[in-house]
Structures are given as structure tokens and as C-alpha cells.
mmCIF file of the N, C-alpha and C atoms, coordinates in Angstrom:
data_MODEL
# 
_entry.id   MODEL 
# 
loop_
_atom_site.group_PDB 
_atom_site.id 
_atom_site.type_symbol 
_atom_site.label_atom_id 
_atom_site.label_alt_id 
_atom_site.label_comp_id 
_atom_site.label_asym_id 
_atom_site.label_entity_id 
_atom_site.label_seq_id 
_atom_site.pdbx_PDB_ins_code 
_atom_site.Cartn_x 
_atom_site.Cartn_y 
_atom_site.Cartn_z 
_atom_site.occupancy 
_atom_site.B_iso_or_equiv 
_atom_site.pdbx_formal_charge 
_atom_site.auth_seq_id 
_atom_site.auth_comp_id 
_atom_site.auth_asym_id 
_atom_site.auth_atom_id 
_atom_site.pdbx_PDB_model_num 
ATOM 1   N N  . UNK A 1 1  ? 0.646   -1.388 -0.157  1.00 0.00 ? 1  UNK A N  1 
ATOM 2   C CA . UNK A 1 1  ? -0.098  0.454  0.132   1.00 0.00 ? 1  UNK A CA 1 
ATOM 3   C C  . UNK A 1 1  ? 1.353   1.373  -0.126  1.00 0.00 ? 1  UNK A C  1 
ATOM 4   N N  . UNK A 1 2  ? 1.744   0.881  0.838   1.00 0.00 ? 2  UNK A N  1 
ATOM 5   C CA . UNK A 1 2  ? 3.014   2.503  0.925   1.00 0.00 ? 2  UNK A CA 1 
ATOM 6   C C  . UNK A 1 2  ? 3.303   2.738  -0.593  1.00 0.00 ? 2  UNK A C  1 
ATOM 7   N N  . UNK A 1 3  ? 3.662   1.726  -1.638  1.00 0.00 ? 3  UNK A N  1 
ATOM 8   C CA . UNK A 1 3  ? 4.208   1.995  -2.524  1.00 0.00 ? 3  UNK A CA 1 
ATOM 9   C C  . UNK A 1 3  ? 3.147   3.328  -3.536  1.00 0.00 ? 3  UNK A C  1 
ATOM 10  N N  . UNK A 1 4  ? 1.763   2.538  -3.585  1.00 0.00 ? 4  UNK A N  1 
ATOM 11  C CA . UNK A 1 4  ? 0.752   3.270  -4.496  1.00 0.00 ? 4  UNK A CA 1 
ATOM 12  C C  . UNK A 1 4  ? 0.730   4.347  -3.630  1.00 0.00 ? 4  UNK A C  1 
ATOM 13  N N  . UNK A 1 5  ? 0.282   4.208  -2.133  1.00 0.00 ? 5  UNK A N  1 
ATOM 14  C CA . UNK A 1 5  ? 0.591   5.944  -1.525  1.00 0.00 ? 5  UNK A CA 1 
ATOM 15  C C  . UNK A 1 5  ? 0.958   6.932  -2.691  1.00 0.00 ? 5  UNK A C  1 
ATOM 16  N N  . UNK A 1 6  ? 2.499   6.337  -2.609  1.00 0.00 ? 6  UNK A N  1 
ATOM 17  C CA . UNK A 1 6  ? 3.794   7.230  -2.944  1.00 0.00 ? 6  UNK A CA 1 
ATOM 18  C C  . UNK A 1 6  ? 3.686   7.908  -4.485  1.00 0.00 ? 6  UNK A C  1 
ATOM 19  N N  . UNK A 1 7  ? 2.914   6.307  -5.307  1.00 0.00 ? 7  UNK A N  1 
ATOM 20  C CA . UNK A 1 7  ? 2.539   7.138  -6.823  1.00 0.00 ? 7  UNK A CA 1 
ATOM 21  C C  . UNK A 1 7  ? 1.047   7.793  -7.036  1.00 0.00 ? 7  UNK A C  1 
ATOM 22  N N  . UNK A 1 8  ? 0.093   7.306  -5.874  1.00 0.00 ? 8  UNK A N  1 
ATOM 23  C CA . UNK A 1 8  ? -0.354  7.870  -5.867  1.00 0.00 ? 8  UNK A CA 1 
ATOM 24  C C  . UNK A 1 8  ? -0.076  9.781  -6.033  1.00 0.00 ? 8  UNK A C  1 
ATOM 25  N N  . UNK A 1 9  ? 0.471   10.227 -4.449  1.00 0.00 ? 9  UNK A N  1 
ATOM 26  C CA . UNK A 1 9  ? 0.876   11.557 -4.773  1.00 0.00 ? 9  UNK A CA 1 
ATOM 27  C C  . UNK A 1 9  ? 1.530   11.770 -5.437  1.00 0.00 ? 9  UNK A C  1 
ATOM 28  N N  . UNK A 1 10 ? 2.709   11.196 -6.232  1.00 0.00 ? 10 UNK A N  1 
ATOM 29  C CA . UNK A 1 10 ? 3.506   11.389 -7.112  1.00 0.00 ? 10 UNK A CA 1 
ATOM 30  C C  . UNK A 1 10 ? 2.446   11.866 -8.527  1.00 0.00 ? 10 UNK A C  1 
ATOM 31  N N  . UNK A 1 11 ? 1.401   11.306 -8.710  1.00 0.00 ? 11 UNK A N  1 
ATOM 32  C CA . UNK A 1 11 ? 0.412   12.086 -9.683  1.00 0.00 ? 11 UNK A CA 1 
ATOM 33  C C  . UNK A 1 11 ? -0.823  12.842 -9.922  1.00 0.00 ? 11 UNK A C  1 
ATOM 34  N N  . UNK A 1 12 ? -0.623  12.344 -8.035  1.00 0.00 ? 12 UNK A N  1 
ATOM 35  C CA . UNK A 1 12 ? -2.244  13.485 -8.304  1.00 0.00 ? 12 UNK A CA 1 
ATOM 36  C C  . UNK A 1 12 ? -1.531  15.595 -7.387  1.00 0.00 ? 12 UNK A C  1 
ATOM 37  N N  . UNK A 1 13 ? -0.765  15.159 -6.832  1.00 0.00 ? 13 UNK A N  1 
ATOM 38  C CA . UNK A 1 13 ? -0.537  15.736 -5.590  1.00 0.00 ? 13 UNK A CA 1 
ATOM 39  C C  . UNK A 1 13 ? 0.028   17.575 -6.698  1.00 0.00 ? 13 UNK A C  1 
ATOM 40  N N  . UNK A 1 14 ? 0.835   17.135 -7.191  1.00 0.00 ? 14 UNK A N  1 
ATOM 41  C CA . UNK A 1 14 ? 1.421   18.215 -8.731  1.00 0.00 ? 14 UNK A CA 1 
ATOM 42  C C  . UNK A 1 14 ? 0.149   19.899 -8.913  1.00 0.00 ? 14 UNK A C  1 
ATOM 43  N N  . UNK A 1 15 ? -0.793  18.564 -9.001  1.00 0.00 ? 15 UNK A N  1 
ATOM 44  C CA . UNK A 1 15 ? -1.823  19.874 -9.475  1.00 0.00 ? 15 UNK A CA 1 
ATOM 45  C C  . UNK A 1 15 ? -2.880  19.796 -9.382  1.00 0.00 ? 15 UNK A C  1 
ATOM 46  N N  . UNK A 1 16 ? -2.970  18.933 -7.960  1.00 0.00 ? 16 UNK A N  1 
ATOM 47  C CA . UNK A 1 16 ? -4.428  19.122 -7.636  1.00 0.00 ? 16 UNK A CA 1 
ATOM 48  C C  . UNK A 1 16 ? -4.071  18.993 -6.121  1.00 0.00 ? 16 UNK A C  1 
ATOM 49  N N  . UNK A 1 17 ? -3.488  19.198 -5.418  1.00 0.00 ? 17 UNK A N  1 
ATOM 50  C CA . UNK A 1 17 ? -2.726  19.304 -4.246  1.00 0.00 ? 17 UNK A CA 1 
ATOM 51  C C  . UNK A 1 17 ? -3.162  21.006 -3.674  1.00 0.00 ? 17 UNK A C  1 
ATOM 52  N N  . UNK A 1 18 ? -3.040  20.684 -2.479  1.00 0.00 ? 18 UNK A N  1 
ATOM 53  C CA . UNK A 1 18 ? -3.242  22.363 -1.587  1.00 0.00 ? 18 UNK A CA 1 
ATOM 54  C C  . UNK A 1 18 ? -1.438  23.269 -1.399  1.00 0.00 ? 18 UNK A C  1 
ATOM 55  N N  . UNK A 1 19 ? -2.163  24.410 -2.582  1.00 0.00 ? 19 UNK A N  1 
ATOM 56  C CA . UNK A 1 19 ? -0.333  24.921 -1.964  1.00 0.00 ? 19 UNK A CA 1 
ATOM 57  C C  . UNK A 1 19 ? -0.325  25.295 -0.452  1.00 0.00 ? 19 UNK A C  1 
ATOM 58  N N  . UNK A 1 20 ? 0.595   25.116 0.096   1.00 0.00 ? 20 UNK A N  1 
ATOM 59  C CA . UNK A 1 20 ? 1.224   25.448 0.715   1.00 0.00 ? 20 UNK A CA 1 
ATOM 60  C C  . UNK A 1 20 ? 1.096   25.002 1.962   1.00 0.00 ? 20 UNK A C  1 
ATOM 61  N N  . UNK A 1 21 ? 0.119   23.633 2.266   1.00 0.00 ? 21 UNK A N  1 
ATOM 62  C CA . UNK A 1 21 ? -0.718  22.515 2.866   1.00 0.00 ? 21 UNK A CA 1 
ATOM 63  C C  . UNK A 1 21 ? 0.468   21.250 3.262   1.00 0.00 ? 21 UNK A C  1 
ATOM 64  N N  . UNK A 1 22 ? 0.486   20.087 4.194   1.00 0.00 ? 22 UNK A N  1 
ATOM 65  C CA . UNK A 1 22 ? 0.803   19.055 4.076   1.00 0.00 ? 22 UNK A CA 1 
ATOM 66  C C  . UNK A 1 22 ? -0.227  17.910 4.140   1.00 0.00 ? 22 UNK A C  1 
ATOM 67  N N  . UNK A 1 23 ? -0.254  17.402 3.170   1.00 0.00 ? 23 UNK A N  1 
ATOM 68  C CA . UNK A 1 23 ? -1.227  15.973 3.241   1.00 0.00 ? 23 UNK A CA 1 
ATOM 69  C C  . UNK A 1 23 ? 0.400   14.706 3.180   1.00 0.00 ? 23 UNK A C  1 
ATOM 70  N N  . UNK A 1 24 ? -1.324  14.347 4.375   1.00 0.00 ? 24 UNK A N  1 
ATOM 71  C CA . UNK A 1 24 ? -1.237  12.970 4.867   1.00 0.00 ? 24 UNK A CA 1 
ATOM 72  C C  . UNK A 1 24 ? -2.821  12.030 3.917   1.00 0.00 ? 24 UNK A C  1 
ATOM 73  N N  . UNK A 1 25 ? -1.416  10.753 3.530   1.00 0.00 ? 25 UNK A N  1 
ATOM 74  C CA . UNK A 1 25 ? -1.967  9.738  2.754   1.00 0.00 ? 25 UNK A CA 1 
ATOM 75  C C  . UNK A 1 25 ? -2.242  8.470  4.047   1.00 0.00 ? 25 UNK A C  1 
ATOM 76  N N  . UNK A 1 26 ? -3.531  7.934  3.952   1.00 0.00 ? 26 UNK A N  1 
ATOM 77  C CA . UNK A 1 26 ? -3.333  6.040  4.748   1.00 0.00 ? 26 UNK A CA 1 
ATOM 78  C C  . UNK A 1 26 ? -3.905  5.636  4.423   1.00 0.00 ? 26 UNK A C  1 
ATOM 79  N N  . UNK A 1 27 ? -3.429  4.566  3.750   1.00 0.00 ? 27 UNK A N  1 
ATOM 80  C CA . UNK A 1 27 ? -4.147  3.631  3.522   1.00 0.00 ? 27 UNK A CA 1 
ATOM 81  C C  . UNK A 1 27 ? -4.998  2.200  4.273   1.00 0.00 ? 27 UNK A C  1 
ATOM 82  N N  . UNK A 1 28 ? -6.462  2.010  4.212   1.00 0.00 ? 28 UNK A N  1 
ATOM 83  C CA . UNK A 1 28 ? -7.410  1.339  4.809   1.00 0.00 ? 28 UNK A CA 1 
ATOM 84  C C  . UNK A 1 28 ? -7.006  0.454  4.418   1.00 0.00 ? 28 UNK A C  1 
ATOM 85  N N  . UNK A 1 29 ? -8.669  -0.614 4.786   1.00 0.00 ? 29 UNK A N  1 
ATOM 86  C CA . UNK A 1 29 ? -7.952  -1.921 4.478   1.00 0.00 ? 29 UNK A CA 1 
ATOM 87  C C  . UNK A 1 29 ? -9.066  -2.106 2.536   1.00 0.00 ? 29 UNK A C  1 
ATOM 88  N N  . UNK A 1 30 ? -8.592  -1.894 2.027   1.00 0.00 ? 30 UNK A N  1 
ATOM 89  C CA . UNK A 1 30 ? -8.900  -2.422 0.584   1.00 0.00 ? 30 UNK A CA 1 
ATOM 90  C C  . UNK A 1 30 ? -8.067  -1.955 -0.094  1.00 0.00 ? 30 UNK A C  1 
ATOM 91  N N  . UNK A 1 31 ? -6.859  -1.047 0.552   1.00 0.00 ? 31 UNK A N  1 
ATOM 92  C CA . UNK A 1 31 ? -6.446  -0.082 -0.515  1.00 0.00 ? 31 UNK A CA 1 
ATOM 93  C C  . UNK A 1 31 ? -5.491  -0.463 -1.884  1.00 0.00 ? 31 UNK A C  1 
ATOM 94  N N  . UNK A 1 32 ? -5.433  -1.431 -1.296  1.00 0.00 ? 32 UNK A N  1 
ATOM 95  C CA . UNK A 1 32 ? -5.100  -2.938 -1.878  1.00 0.00 ? 32 UNK A CA 1 
ATOM 96  C C  . UNK A 1 32 ? -5.166  -3.421 -3.676  1.00 0.00 ? 32 UNK A C  1 
ATOM 97  N N  . UNK A 1 33 ? -6.799  -3.520 -2.853  1.00 0.00 ? 33 UNK A N  1 
ATOM 98  C CA . UNK A 1 33 ? -7.442  -4.464 -4.359  1.00 0.00 ? 33 UNK A CA 1 
ATOM 99  C C  . UNK A 1 33 ? -7.840  -3.183 -4.982  1.00 0.00 ? 33 UNK A C  1 
ATOM 100 N N  . UNK A 1 34 ? -7.750  -2.030 -4.985  1.00 0.00 ? 34 UNK A N  1 
ATOM 101 C CA . UNK A 1 34 ? -8.726  -0.659 -5.427  1.00 0.00 ? 34 UNK A CA 1 
ATOM 102 C C  . UNK A 1 34 ? -8.097  -0.098 -5.890  1.00 0.00 ? 34 UNK A C  1 
ATOM 103 N N  . UNK A 1 35 ? -8.819  -0.689 -7.822  1.00 0.00 ? 35 UNK A N  1 
ATOM 104 C CA . UNK A 1 35 ? -7.900  0.237  -8.907  1.00 0.00 ? 35 UNK A CA 1 
ATOM 105 C C  . UNK A 1 35 ? -7.707  1.005  -8.721  1.00 0.00 ? 35 UNK A C  1 
ATOM 106 N N  . UNK A 1 36 ? -6.048  1.196  -9.065  1.00 0.00 ? 36 UNK A N  1 
ATOM 107 C CA . UNK A 1 36 ? -5.493  2.687  -9.486  1.00 0.00 ? 36 UNK A CA 1 
ATOM 108 C C  . UNK A 1 36 ? -6.340  3.982  -9.575  1.00 0.00 ? 36 UNK A C  1 
ATOM 109 N N  . UNK A 1 37 ? -6.768  3.672  -10.518 1.00 0.00 ? 37 UNK A N  1 
ATOM 110 C CA . UNK A 1 37 ? -7.553  4.843  -11.393 1.00 0.00 ? 37 UNK A CA 1 
ATOM 111 C C  . UNK A 1 37 ? -8.964  5.595  -10.304 1.00 0.00 ? 37 UNK A C  1 
ATOM 112 N N  . UNK A 1 38 ? -9.731  4.580  -9.174  1.00 0.00 ? 38 UNK A N  1 
ATOM 113 C CA . UNK A 1 38 ? -10.221 4.797  -9.019  1.00 0.00 ? 38 UNK A CA 1 
ATOM 114 C C  . UNK A 1 38 ? -9.047  5.433  -7.360  1.00 0.00 ? 38 UNK A C  1 
ATOM 115 N N  . UNK A 1 39 ? -8.766  4.893  -6.735  1.00 0.00 ? 39 UNK A N  1 
ATOM 116 C CA . UNK A 1 39 ? -7.600  5.778  -6.196  1.00 0.00 ? 39 UNK A CA 1 
ATOM 117 C C  . UNK A 1 39 ? -7.831  7.181  -6.078  1.00 0.00 ? 39 UNK A C  1 
ATOM 118 N N  . UNK A 1 40 ? -7.157  7.090  -7.549  1.00 0.00 ? 40 UNK A N  1 
ATOM 119 C CA . UNK A 1 40 ? -7.055  8.810  -7.760  1.00 0.00 ? 40 UNK A CA 1 
ATOM 120 C C  . UNK A 1 40 ? -8.495  9.850  -8.522  1.00 0.00 ? 40 UNK A C  1 
ATOM 121 N N  . UNK A 1 41 ? -9.741  9.043  -8.442  1.00 0.00 ? 41 UNK A N  1 
ATOM 122 C CA . UNK A 1 41 ? -10.782 10.030 -8.061  1.00 0.00 ? 41 UNK A CA 1 
ATOM 123 C C  . UNK A 1 41 ? -10.951 10.398 -7.386  1.00 0.00 ? 41 UNK A C  1 
ATOM 124 N N  . UNK A 1 42 ? -10.135 9.682  -5.759  1.00 0.00 ? 42 UNK A N  1 
ATOM 125 C CA . UNK A 1 42 ? -10.805 9.841  -4.567  1.00 0.00 ? 42 UNK A CA 1 
ATOM 126 C C  . UNK A 1 42 ? -10.517 10.673 -4.260  1.00 0.00 ? 42 UNK A C  1 
ATOM 127 N N  . UNK A 1 43 ? -8.744  10.991 -4.421  1.00 0.00 ? 43 UNK A N  1 
ATOM 128 C CA . UNK A 1 43 ? -8.153  11.739 -3.799  1.00 0.00 ? 43 UNK A CA 1 
ATOM 129 C C  . UNK A 1 43 ? -8.683  13.355 -4.185  1.00 0.00 ? 43 UNK A C  1 
ATOM 130 N N  . UNK A 1 44 ? -8.910  12.602 -5.597  1.00 0.00 ? 44 UNK A N  1 
ATOM 131 C CA . UNK A 1 44 ? -8.794  14.620 -6.366  1.00 0.00 ? 44 UNK A CA 1 
ATOM 132 C C  . UNK A 1 44 ? -10.449 14.405 -5.901  1.00 0.00 ? 44 UNK A C  1 
ATOM 133 N N  . UNK A 1 45 ? -11.271 13.685 -5.832  1.00 0.00 ? 45 UNK A N  1 
ATOM 134 C CA . UNK A 1 45 ? -12.354 14.456 -4.859  1.00 0.00 ? 45 UNK A CA 1 
ATOM 135 C C  . UNK A 1 45 ? -12.376 14.852 -3.270  1.00 0.00 ? 45 UNK A C  1 
ATOM 136 N N  . UNK A 1 46 ? -11.499 13.744 -2.594  1.00 0.00 ? 46 UNK A N  1 
ATOM 137 C CA . UNK A 1 46 ? -11.473 14.882 -1.114  1.00 0.00 ? 46 UNK A CA 1 
ATOM 138 C C  . UNK A 1 46 ? -9.730  16.605 -1.363  1.00 0.00 ? 46 UNK A C  1 
ATOM 139 N N  . UNK A 1 47 ? -9.463  16.400 -2.659  1.00 0.00 ? 47 UNK A N  1 
ATOM 140 C CA . UNK A 1 47 ? -8.181  16.996 -2.266  1.00 0.00 ? 47 UNK A CA 1 
ATOM 141 C C  . UNK A 1 47 ? -9.676  18.707 -2.807  1.00 0.00 ? 47 UNK A C  1 
ATOM 142 N N  . UNK A 1 48 ? -10.971 17.732 -3.723  1.00 0.00 ? 48 UNK A N  1 
ATOM 143 C CA . UNK A 1 48 ? -11.167 19.333 -4.258  1.00 0.00 ? 48 UNK A CA 1 
ATOM 144 C C  . UNK A 1 48 ? -12.884 20.281 -2.733  1.00 0.00 ? 48 UNK A C  1 
ATOM 145 N N  . UNK A 1 49 ? -12.884 19.040 -2.270  1.00 0.00 ? 49 UNK A N  1 
ATOM 146 C CA . UNK A 1 49 ? -13.595 18.970 -0.477  1.00 0.00 ? 49 UNK A CA 1 
ATOM 147 C C  . UNK A 1 49 ? -12.519 20.348 -0.174  1.00 0.00 ? 49 UNK A C  1 
ATOM 148 N N  . UNK A 1 50 ? -12.279 19.882 0.174   1.00 0.00 ? 50 UNK A N  1 
ATOM 149 C CA . UNK A 1 50 ? -11.644 20.658 0.702   1.00 0.00 ? 50 UNK A CA 1 
ATOM 150 C C  . UNK A 1 50 ? -10.856 22.046 0.918   1.00 0.00 ? 50 UNK A C  1 
ATOM 151 N N  . UNK A 1 51 ? -10.181 22.136 -1.260  1.00 0.00 ? 51 UNK A N  1 
ATOM 152 C CA . UNK A 1 51 ? -10.314 23.497 -1.485  1.00 0.00 ? 51 UNK A CA 1 
ATOM 153 C C  . UNK A 1 51 ? -11.969 23.857 -1.074  1.00 0.00 ? 51 UNK A C  1 
ATOM 154 N N  . UNK A 1 52 ? -13.249 23.487 -1.922  1.00 0.00 ? 52 UNK A N  1 
ATOM 155 C CA . UNK A 1 52 ? -13.824 24.267 -1.174  1.00 0.00 ? 52 UNK A CA 1 
ATOM 156 C C  . UNK A 1 52 ? -14.226 24.225 -0.628  1.00 0.00 ? 52 UNK A C  1 
ATOM 157 N N  . UNK A 1 53 ? -13.977 23.880 1.333   1.00 0.00 ? 53 UNK A N  1 
ATOM 158 C CA . UNK A 1 53 ? -13.836 24.228 2.270   1.00 0.00 ? 53 UNK A CA 1 
ATOM 159 C C  . UNK A 1 53 ? -13.206 25.533 2.794   1.00 0.00 ? 53 UNK A C  1 
ATOM 160 N N  . UNK A 1 54 ? -11.963 25.394 2.290   1.00 0.00 ? 54 UNK A N  1 
ATOM 161 C CA . UNK A 1 54 ? -10.869 27.008 2.515   1.00 0.00 ? 54 UNK A CA 1 
ATOM 162 C C  . UNK A 1 54 ? -11.553 27.918 1.694   1.00 0.00 ? 54 UNK A C  1 
ATOM 163 N N  . UNK A 1 55 ? -11.893 27.289 0.473   1.00 0.00 ? 55 UNK A N  1 
ATOM 164 C CA . UNK A 1 55 ? -12.096 28.942 -0.190  1.00 0.00 ? 55 UNK A CA 1 
ATOM 165 C C  . UNK A 1 55 ? -13.588 29.358 1.128   1.00 0.00 ? 55 UNK A C  1 
ATOM 166 N N  . UNK A 1 56 ? -14.525 29.220 1.339   1.00 0.00 ? 56 UNK A N  1 
ATOM 167 C CA . UNK A 1 56 ? -15.977 29.157 1.460   1.00 0.00 ? 56 UNK A CA 1 
ATOM 168 C C  . UNK A 1 56 ? -15.158 29.811 3.163   1.00 0.00 ? 56 UNK A C  1 
ATOM 169 N N  . UNK A 1 57 ? -13.738 29.726 3.557   1.00 0.00 ? 57 UNK A N  1 
ATOM 170 C CA . UNK A 1 57 ? -12.884 30.124 5.043   1.00 0.00 ? 57 UNK A CA 1 
ATOM 171 C C  . UNK A 1 57 ? -12.341 32.056 5.126   1.00 0.00 ? 57 UNK A C  1 
ATOM 172 N N  . UNK A 1 58 ? -12.208 31.941 3.780   1.00 0.00 ? 58 UNK A N  1 
ATOM 173 C CA . UNK A 1 58 ? -11.758 33.528 3.310   1.00 0.00 ? 58 UNK A CA 1 
ATOM 174 C C  . UNK A 1 58 ? -11.963 34.577 3.784   1.00 0.00 ? 58 UNK A C  1 
ATOM 175 N N  . UNK A 1 59 ? -10.621 35.108 4.133   1.00 0.00 ? 59 UNK A N  1 
ATOM 176 C CA . UNK A 1 59 ? -11.466 36.575 4.697   1.00 0.00 ? 59 UNK A CA 1 
ATOM 177 C C  . UNK A 1 59 ? -12.034 36.577 3.419   1.00 0.00 ? 59 UNK A C  1 
ATOM 178 N N  . UNK A 1 60 ? -13.169 37.915 3.644   1.00 0.00 ? 60 UNK A N  1 
ATOM 179 C CA . UNK A 1 60 ? -14.172 38.379 2.781   1.00 0.00 ? 60 UNK A CA 1 
ATOM 180 C C  . UNK A 1 60 ? -15.098 38.146 2.482   1.00 0.00 ? 60 UNK A C  1 
ATOM 181 N N  . UNK A 1 61 ? -15.322 36.703 2.123   1.00 0.00 ? 61 UNK A N  1 
ATOM 182 C CA . UNK A 1 61 ? -16.115 35.679 1.919   1.00 0.00 ? 61 UNK A CA 1 
ATOM 183 C C  . UNK A 1 61 ? -17.438 35.930 2.887   1.00 0.00 ? 61 UNK A C  1 
ATOM 184 N N  . UNK A 1 62 ? -18.943 36.365 2.201   1.00 0.00 ? 62 UNK A N  1 
ATOM 185 C CA . UNK A 1 62 ? -20.023 36.105 3.329   1.00 0.00 ? 62 UNK A CA 1 
ATOM 186 C C  . UNK A 1 62 ? -19.880 34.656 3.920   1.00 0.00 ? 62 UNK A C  1 
ATOM 187 N N  . UNK A 1 63 ? -20.526 33.928 4.710   1.00 0.00 ? 63 UNK A N  1 
ATOM 188 C CA . UNK A 1 63 ? -21.046 32.819 5.660   1.00 0.00 ? 63 UNK A CA 1 
ATOM 189 C C  . UNK A 1 63 ? -20.408 32.999 6.761   1.00 0.00 ? 63 UNK A C  1 
ATOM 190 N N  . UNK A 1 64 ? -21.101 32.355 7.671   1.00 0.00 ? 64 UNK A N  1 
ATOM 191 C CA . UNK A 1 64 ? -20.653 31.566 8.545   1.00 0.00 ? 64 UNK A CA 1 
ATOM 192 C C  . UNK A 1 64 ? -18.407 30.953 8.724   1.00 0.00 ? 64 UNK A C  1 
ATOM 193 N N  . UNK A 1 65 ? -17.762 30.656 9.214   1.00 0.00 ? 65 UNK A N  1 
ATOM 194 C CA . UNK A 1 65 ? -17.335 30.155 8.976   1.00 0.00 ? 65 UNK A CA 1 
ATOM 195 C C  . UNK A 1 65 ? -16.925 28.818 9.808   1.00 0.00 ? 65 UNK A C  1 
ATOM 196 N N  . UNK A 1 66 ? -18.121 28.205 10.454  1.00 0.00 ? 66 UNK A N  1 
ATOM 197 C CA . UNK A 1 66 ? -18.050 27.344 10.992  1.00 0.00 ? 66 UNK A CA 1 
ATOM 198 C C  . UNK A 1 66 ? -19.596 26.045 10.644  1.00 0.00 ? 66 UNK A C  1 
ATOM 199 N N  . UNK A 1 67 ? -19.907 25.296 11.050  1.00 0.00 ? 67 UNK A N  1 
ATOM 200 C CA . UNK A 1 67 ? -21.212 24.158 10.900  1.00 0.00 ? 67 UNK A CA 1 
ATOM 201 C C  . UNK A 1 67 ? -21.773 24.700 11.320  1.00 0.00 ? 67 UNK A C  1 
ATOM 202 N N  . UNK A 1 68 ? -22.119 26.212 12.353  1.00 0.00 ? 68 UNK A N  1 
ATOM 203 C CA . UNK A 1 68 ? -22.592 26.676 13.446  1.00 0.00 ? 68 UNK A CA 1 
ATOM 204 C C  . UNK A 1 68 ? -23.718 27.459 13.022  1.00 0.00 ? 68 UNK A C  1 
ATOM 205 N N  . UNK A 1 69 ? -24.590 27.459 11.931  1.00 0.00 ? 69 UNK A N  1 
ATOM 206 C CA . UNK A 1 69 ? -25.218 27.815 11.981  1.00 0.00 ? 69 UNK A CA 1 
ATOM 207 C C  . UNK A 1 69 ? -25.435 29.572 11.482  1.00 0.00 ? 69 UNK A C  1 
ATOM 208 N N  . UNK A 1 70 ? -24.128 30.038 11.843  1.00 0.00 ? 70 UNK A N  1 
ATOM 209 C CA . UNK A 1 70 ? -23.579 31.969 12.024  1.00 0.00 ? 70 UNK A CA 1 
ATOM 210 C C  . UNK A 1 70 ? -24.196 32.288 12.947  1.00 0.00 ? 70 UNK A C  1 
ATOM 211 N N  . UNK A 1 71 ? -24.789 31.745 14.042  1.00 0.00 ? 71 UNK A N  1 
ATOM 212 C CA . UNK A 1 71 ? -25.615 32.157 15.198  1.00 0.00 ? 71 UNK A CA 1 
ATOM 213 C C  . UNK A 1 71 ? -24.443 32.458 16.127  1.00 0.00 ? 71 UNK A C  1 
ATOM 214 N N  . UNK A 1 72 ? -22.704 31.733 16.120  1.00 0.00 ? 72 UNK A N  1 
ATOM 215 C CA . UNK A 1 72 ? -22.078 32.438 17.276  1.00 0.00 ? 72 UNK A CA 1 
ATOM 216 C C  . UNK A 1 72 ? -21.768 31.078 18.153  1.00 0.00 ? 72 UNK A C  1 
ATOM 217 N N  . UNK A 1 73 ? -22.566 30.304 19.042  1.00 0.00 ? 73 UNK A N  1 
ATOM 218 C CA . UNK A 1 73 ? -23.066 29.748 19.180  1.00 0.00 ? 73 UNK A CA 1 
ATOM 219 C C  . UNK A 1 73 ? -22.830 28.773 19.492  1.00 0.00 ? 73 UNK A C  1 
ATOM 220 N N  . UNK A 1 74 ? -21.633 27.409 20.463  1.00 0.00 ? 74 UNK A N  1 
ATOM 221 C CA . UNK A 1 74 ? -22.008 25.986 19.892  1.00 0.00 ? 74 UNK A CA 1 
ATOM 222 C C  . UNK A 1 74 ? -22.785 25.414 20.651  1.00 0.00 ? 74 UNK A C  1 
# 
């Protein structure tokens, strides 16, 4: 699995990684059997969610900074 994760990082992170961020890939059960193209798609989807979430928290953007609905209460 370690080899697959290294290759996955080489294939995906240069284009889709989050600039200035550390990326930690953790192998889970079934990862060795999963088709490599599906691992690529999974990582790309996860990175897209991270970028979307980070963009929502940028200064100057409308909307709450947390999932509390904007009430300021926890």
C-alpha cells in the first residue's frame, strides 16, 4: 500500500494538491485491491472538498466560518 500511496501522491498532488498544505495519505483496508484509477478519483474528490471548504473560510467571503449556522453559539 505504501508504494501505491507514493505513486498516488506523485500522480495527483502536483496538479491538485493544496498549495502550502501538508498532505497525509492513510491507507485503509481494501486499498491494495482498489483499482488505482479509483484511488486517483477518490483523492481528487477529497482535495476538491478541501479546496471548497478552504475557499468558504477565506476572509471577505459571506457566510459562517463554522457549521454552527452563523449563530456564534456552540
